[in-house]
C-alpha positions as CSV (number, residue, x, y, z in Angstrom):
1,X,0.0,0.0,0.0
2,X,1.4,3.4,-1.0
3,X,2.5,5.8,1.7
4,X,-0.3,8.3,0.9
5,X,-3.0,5.7,1.7
6,X,-1.2,4.7,4.9
7,X,-1.2,8.4,6.0
8,X,-4.9,8.6,5.1
9,X,-5.8,5.6,7.2
10,X,-4.0,7.0,10.3
11,X,-5.6,10.4,9.9
12,X,-9.0,8.8,9.5
13,X,-8.5,6.7,12.6
14,X,-7.2,9.6,14.8
15,X,-9.4,12.3,13.2
16,X,-6.4,14.6,13.5
17,X,-3.5,15.4,11.1
18,X,-1.4,16.4,14.1
19,X,-1.9,13.1,15.9
20,X,-1.4,11.1,12.7
21,X,1.9,13.0,12.0
22,X,3.2,12.3,15.5
23,X,2.3,8.6,15.2
24,X,4.0,8.3,11.8
25,X,7.0,10.3,12.9
26,X,6.6,12.9,10.1
27,X,5.8,16.6,10.1
28,X,2.3,17.9,10.2
29,X,3.0,19.6,6.8
30,X,4.1,16.3,5.3
31,X,0.9,14.5,6.5
32,X,-1.2,17.3,5.2
33,X,0.5,17.2,1.8
34,X,-0.2,13.5,1.4
35,X,-3.9,14.1,2.0
36,X,-3.9,17.0,-0.5
37,X,-2.2,14.9,-3.1
38,X,-4.8,12.2,-2.7
39,X,-7.6,14.7,-3.0
40,X,-6.0,16.1,-6.2
41,X,-5.4,12.7,-7.7
42,X,-9.1,11.6,-7.2
43,X,-10.6,15.0,-7.6
44,X,-12.5,14.8,-4.4
45,X,-12.5,16.3,-0.9
46,X,-11.7,13.6,1.7
47,X,-12.1,15.6,4.9
48,X,-14.2,18.5,6.1
49,X,-12.0,20.8,8.0
50,X,-14.8,23.0,9.5
51,X,-16.8,23.3,11.8
52,X,-15.5,19.8,12.8
53,X,-12.8,17.7,11.3
54,X,-14.5,14.6,9.8
55,X,-14.6,12.4,6.7
56,X,-16.7,13.4,3.7
57,X,-18.8,10.8,1.8
58,X,-15.8,10.4,-0.5
59,X,-13.5,9.9,2.5
60,X,-15.8,7.3,3.9
61,X,-15.7,5.4,0.6
62,X,-11.9,5.5,0.5
63,X,-11.6,4.4,4.2
64,X,-13.9,1.4,3.6
65,X,-12.0,0.3,0.5
66,X,-8.5,0.9,2.0
67,X,-9.4,-1.2,5.1
68,X,-10.5,-4.0,2.8
69,X,-7.3,-3.7,0.8
70,X,-5.3,-3.7,4.1
71,X,-7.0,-6.9,5.3
72,X,-6.4,-8.6,1.9
73,X,-2.7,-7.6,1.9
74,X,-2.2,-8.9,5.5
75,X,-4.0,-12.1,4.5
76,X,-1.8,-12.5,1.4
77,X,1.4,-11.9,3.4
78,X,0.4,-14.5,6.0
79,X,-0.5,-17.1,3.3
80,X,2.7,-16.6,1.4
81,X,4.7,-16.7,4.7
82,X,2.9,-20.0,5.6
83,X,4.0,-21.5,2.3
84,X,7.6,-20.2,2.8
85,X,8.0,-21.1,6.4
86,X,5.6,-24.0,6.9
87,X,3.8,-23.9,10.3
88,X,5.1,-20.5,11.5
89,X,2.9,-17.5,11.8
90,X,0.4,-15.7,14.0
91,X,-3.1,-14.2,14.2
92,X,-5.4,-12.3,16.6
93,X,-8.6,-13.9,17.9
94,X,-11.3,-11.9,19.6
95,X,-13.4,-13.6,22.4
96,X,-15.4,-12.5,25.4
97,X,-13.8,-12.6,28.8
98,X,-16.5,-15.1,30.0
99,X,-16.1,-17.6,27.2
100,X,-12.3,-17.6,27.0
101,X,-11.8,-19.9,30.0
102,X,-14.5,-22.2,28.8
103,X,-13.4,-22.5,25.2
104,X,-9.7,-22.0,25.0
105,X,-8.6,-24.8,27.4
106,X,-10.5,-27.3,25.2
107,X,-9.2,-25.9,21.8
108,X,-5.6,-24.8,22.4
109,X,-4.1,-28.2,23.5
110,X,-5.3,-29.8,20.3
111,X,-4.1,-26.9,18.2
112,X,-0.7,-26.7,19.9
113,X,0.1,-30.3,18.9
114,X,-0.1,-29.4,15.2
115,X,1.1,-25.8,15.4
116,X,3.5,-25.2,18.3
117,X,5.2,-22.2,16.6
118,X,2.0,-20.3,15.7
119,X,1.5,-17.2,18.0
120,X,-2.1,-16.3,18.9
121,X,-2.9,-13.0,20.5
122,X,-6.3,-12.9,22.2
123,X,-8.4,-9.7,22.5
124,X,-11.1,-10.1,25.2
125,X,-14.1,-7.9,24.5
126,X,-17.9,-8.0,24.0
127,X,-19.2,-8.9,20.6
128,X,-20.3,-5.4,19.7
129,X,-16.7,-4.1,20.2
130,X,-15.2,-7.0,18.3
131,X,-17.4,-6.4,15.3
132,X,-15.9,-3.0,14.9
133,X,-12.3,-4.3,15.4
134,X,-12.7,-6.9,12.7
135,X,-13.7,-4.2,10.2
136,X,-10.7,-2.1,11.2
137,X,-8.3,-5.0,10.8
138,X,-7.5,-5.1,14.6
139,X,-8.6,-8.8,14.9
140,X,-8.4,-11.5,12.2
141,X,-11.5,-13.4,13.5
142,X,-13.6,-13.5,16.6
143,X,-16.0,-15.8,18.5
144,X,-19.2,-13.7,19.1
145,X,-22.8,-14.1,20.2
146,X,-25.7,-13.1,17.8
147,X,-23.4,-11.0,15.6
148,X,-25.0,-8.1,13.8
149,X,-25.2,-8.7,10.0
150,X,-22.7,-6.8,7.9
151,X,-21.8,-7.3,4.2
152,X,-18.1,-7.6,5.1
153,X,-18.7,-10.4,7.6
154,X,-18.4,-14.1,7.0
155,X,-20.4,-15.7,9.9
156,X,-20.3,-19.4,10.8
157,X,-22.6,-20.7,13.6
158,X,-20.5,-23.0,15.8
159,X,-23.2,-24.0,18.2
160,X,-26.1,-22.5,20.1
161,X,-26.6,-21.6,23.8
162,X,-29.6,-20.7,26.0
163,X,-30.2,-18.4,28.9
164,X,-30.6,-20.0,32.3
165,X,-31.9,-18.6,35.6
166,X,-29.4,-18.9,38.5
167,X,-30.6,-18.3,42.0
168,X,-29.5,-19.3,45.5
169,X,-31.5,-21.8,47.5
170,X,-32.0,-19.2,50.3
171,X,-33.3,-16.6,48.0
172,X,-35.5,-19.1,46.2
173,X,-37.1,-20.5,49.3
174,X,-37.7,-17.0,50.6
175,X,-40.2,-16.5,47.8
176,X,-41.5,-20.0,46.9
177,X,-42.6,-23.2,48.5
178,X,-40.8,-26.5,48.0
179,X,-43.6,-27.7,45.8
180,X,-43.4,-24.6,43.6
181,X,-39.6,-25.1,43.4
182,X,-40.0,-28.7,42.2
183,X,-42.4,-27.6,39.5
184,X,-39.8,-25.2,38.1
185,X,-37.5,-28.0,36.8
186,X,-39.1,-27.9,33.4
187,X,-38.9,-24.1,33.2
188,X,-39.8,-20.9,35.1
189,X,-42.0,-18.0,34.3
190,X,-39.9,-14.8,34.8
191,X,-43.0,-12.8,35.7
192,X,-42.9,-14.6,39.1
193,X,-39.4,-13.3,39.8
194,X,-40.1,-9.6,39.2
195,X,-39.6,-8.8,42.9
196,X,-36.3,-10.6,43.3
197,X,-33.1,-8.6,42.9
198,X,-31.1,-9.4,39.8
199,X,-27.6,-8.8,38.4
200,X,-27.5,-8.4,34.7
201,X,-25.1,-7.7,31.8
202,X,-24.8,-4.1,30.4
203,X,-27.3,-3.1,27.9
204,X,-24.7,-3.1,25.1
205,X,-24.1,-6.9,25.5
206,X,-25.6,-9.3,23.1
207,X,-26.9,-11.6,25.9
208,X,-28.6,-8.6,27.4
209,X,-30.2,-7.8,24.0
210,X,-31.8,-11.3,23.9
211,X,-33.0,-11.1,27.5
212,X,-34.4,-7.6,26.9
213,X,-36.3,-8.7,23.8
214,X,-38.0,-11.5,25.9
215,X,-38.8,-9.2,28.8
216,X,-40.3,-6.6,26.4
217,X,-42.4,-9.2,24.6
218,X,-43.9,-10.5,27.9
219,X,-44.1,-7.0,29.5
220,X,-41.8,-8.1,32.4
221,X,-39.6,-5.7,34.3
222,X,-36.8,-7.1,36.5
223,X,-35.5,-5.5,39.6
224,X,-31.9,-5.1,38.4
225,X,-29.5,-3.8,41.1
226,X,-26.1,-4.7,39.6
227,X,-24.8,-4.5,36.0
228,X,-21.7,-6.5,35.1
229,X,-21.0,-8.5,32.0
230,X,-18.7,-11.2,33.5
231,X,-20.8,-14.3,34.1
232,X,-18.6,-15.8,36.7
233,X,-18.9,-12.6,38.8
234,X,-22.7,-12.7,38.4
235,X,-22.7,-16.3,39.6
236,X,-20.6,-15.5,42.6
237,X,-23.0,-12.7,43.5
238,X,-25.8,-15.3,43.2
239,X,-23.9,-17.6,45.6
240,X,-23.8,-14.8,48.2
241,X,-27.6,-14.9,48.2
242,X,-28.2,-11.3,47.4
243,X,-29.5,-11.6,43.8
244,X,-30.4,-13.9,40.9
245,X,-28.9,-13.8,37.4
246,X,-29.7,-14.8,33.8
247,X,-26.6,-16.6,32.4
248,X,-25.8,-18.5,29.2
249,X,-25.8,-22.2,29.9
250,X,-22.3,-22.7,28.6
251,X,-20.9,-20.3,31.2
252,X,-22.3,-22.1,34.3
253,X,-19.0,-23.8,35.3
254,X,-18.6,-21.5,38.4
255,X,-22.1,-22.5,39.6
256,X,-21.2,-26.3,39.3
257,X,-18.0,-25.7,41.2
258,X,-19.8,-23.8,43.9
259,X,-22.4,-26.6,44.3
260,X,-19.7,-29.3,44.7
261,X,-18.3,-27.6,47.9
262,X,-21.1,-25.6,49.5
263,X,-23.5,-26.5,52.2
264,X,-27.0,-27.7,50.9
265,X,-28.6,-24.5,52.1
266,X,-26.2,-22.5,50.0
267,X,-26.8,-24.4,46.8
268,X,-27.4,-22.6,43.5
269,X,-30.5,-23.6,41.5
270,X,-30.4,-23.4,37.7
271,X,-33.6,-23.4,35.7
272,X,-34.5,-23.0,32.0
273,X,-36.8,-20.1,31.1
274,X,-40.2,-21.1,29.8
275,X,-41.2,-19.7,26.4
276,X,-37.9,-17.9,25.9
277,X,-37.8,-18.7,22.2
278,X,-34.5,-16.8,21.8
279,X,-31.4,-18.9,21.4
280,X,-27.9,-17.5,21.5
281,X,-25.9,-18.3,18.4
282,X,-22.2,-18.8,19.2
283,X,-20.5,-17.7,15.9
284,X,-17.1,-17.5,14.3
285,X,-16.8,-14.3,12.4
286,X,-14.1,-13.4,9.9
287,X,-13.7,-10.8,7.1
288,X,-15.2,-12.0,3.8
289,X,-12.1,-10.7,1.9
290,X,-9.6,-12.5,4.1
291,X,-7.9,-15.6,2.7
292,X,-6.6,-17.5,5.7
293,X,-3.5,-19.6,5.7
294,X,-3.7,-23.3,6.6
295,X,-2.8,-22.7,10.3
296,X,-5.9,-20.5,10.7
297,X,-8.1,-22.8,8.7
298,X,-7.1,-25.7,11.0
299,X,-7.8,-23.6,14.1
300,X,-11.3,-22.9,12.7
301,X,-11.8,-26.7,12.1
302,X,-10.9,-27.5,15.7
303,X,-13.4,-24.8,16.9
304,X,-16.1,-26.3,14.7
305,X,-15.5,-29.7,16.4
306,X,-15.1,-28.6,20.0
307,X,-17.8,-26.0,20.5
308,X,-20.7,-28.4,20.0
309,X,-19.1,-30.8,22.4
310,X,-18.7,-28.1,25.0
311,X,-22.4,-27.2,24.5
312,X,-23.5,-30.8,24.8
313,X,-21.6,-31.1,28.1
314,X,-23.9,-28.4,29.5
315,X,-27.2,-30.3,28.8
316,X,-30.4,-29.6,30.7
317,X,-30.0,-33.1,32.2
318,X,-26.8,-32.0,33.8
319,X,-28.5,-28.9,35.1
320,X,-31.2,-31.0,36.7
321,X,-28.5,-33.2,38.3
322,X,-26.9,-30.2,39.8
323,X,-29.9,-29.4,42.0
324,X,-30.8,-33.0,43.1
C-alpha cells in the first residue's frame, strides 16, 4: 500500500492530522501534503475541516475500501509466509472474557500439537466491540454471540446456547414453597421473579439484548440492582444470596464448582426459562475478503468440532442433576 494511503488511514483513525503525524514520525505539513495529493489525484475532498474535522462521503468510501485492501494484503502476506515457512505464523482472535476460560482450554491443546510455533494474540471484549475491530483489521476473526449482520462479515454458527436462571436456595425459598420449586425444573416464568433482585449484563451486551427482547415481549420488568458483563462474577453474586442472574448455559461452570463444595442450604439452583424462544448463536466471524493460511483454517476446524461438544456437556439433564 502506498504511503499516501497509509497516512490517510491513520488520519481517518485519529481524526487529527497532528496526531497522525506524531504517530507516523513525520511533520504535520508532510501529512497534510499527502492528503492534499490524494484529493487532487481523485478530484474529491476527503475531509471536512470546519466546523469539525471529519470524513466526507468520498472519505468514507476511501476508508472502507482501503481497510478491505489492508485486510487482503495482510491475509496474502500470511498465506505466502505460511508456504515459505511451513507452520510458523500468528493471528489475533477476539473472544469474550467469560467464554475464553470455557473454550480456550479445550481448543488450544489440540491446536498446539499441530502448530506449536504459531503465535495467537487474544483480544477479550464483548461482541459489539469485536465487530468494529474486525472491520478495522485489529482482529483476524472472533467468537461472538448473535453477531450483527454486515456485508463484510463471514459468519459461521459453531453452536447454540440458551439463557438459564441462576438463584441461591436461600433466595428461592424465601419467595417460593418446596412444591413450587419442584415444578420449576421444566422451566420458570420470569414474571414470578419480578420482585427478586437481579444482576444483569450491560445493555450493550448481546446476551442482554436477547434477554431484553424476551422481557419486552412479555411485559416483564426485572429488579436489576447490579450491572456487570462477566458471568462468573454474576454467579458469585448469586452464591452470596443477594440476587439472581440470567446466564448463558455454557458459562455455568462456576455454579457447578460452587455446588460441589457448598452446604446444601447455600446451593445454586439453575432453571431453564419457559417460552424464551431466543437462542444465543455462538458464531465464528471473519472478514469476507480475508484468505486465511492453513494454520488459521485448521484452528477454525478445531473450533467447529469442539464447540458443539462443550455445549452438549452443559445439557439440561446436567442442570437437573446439579440441584438434586
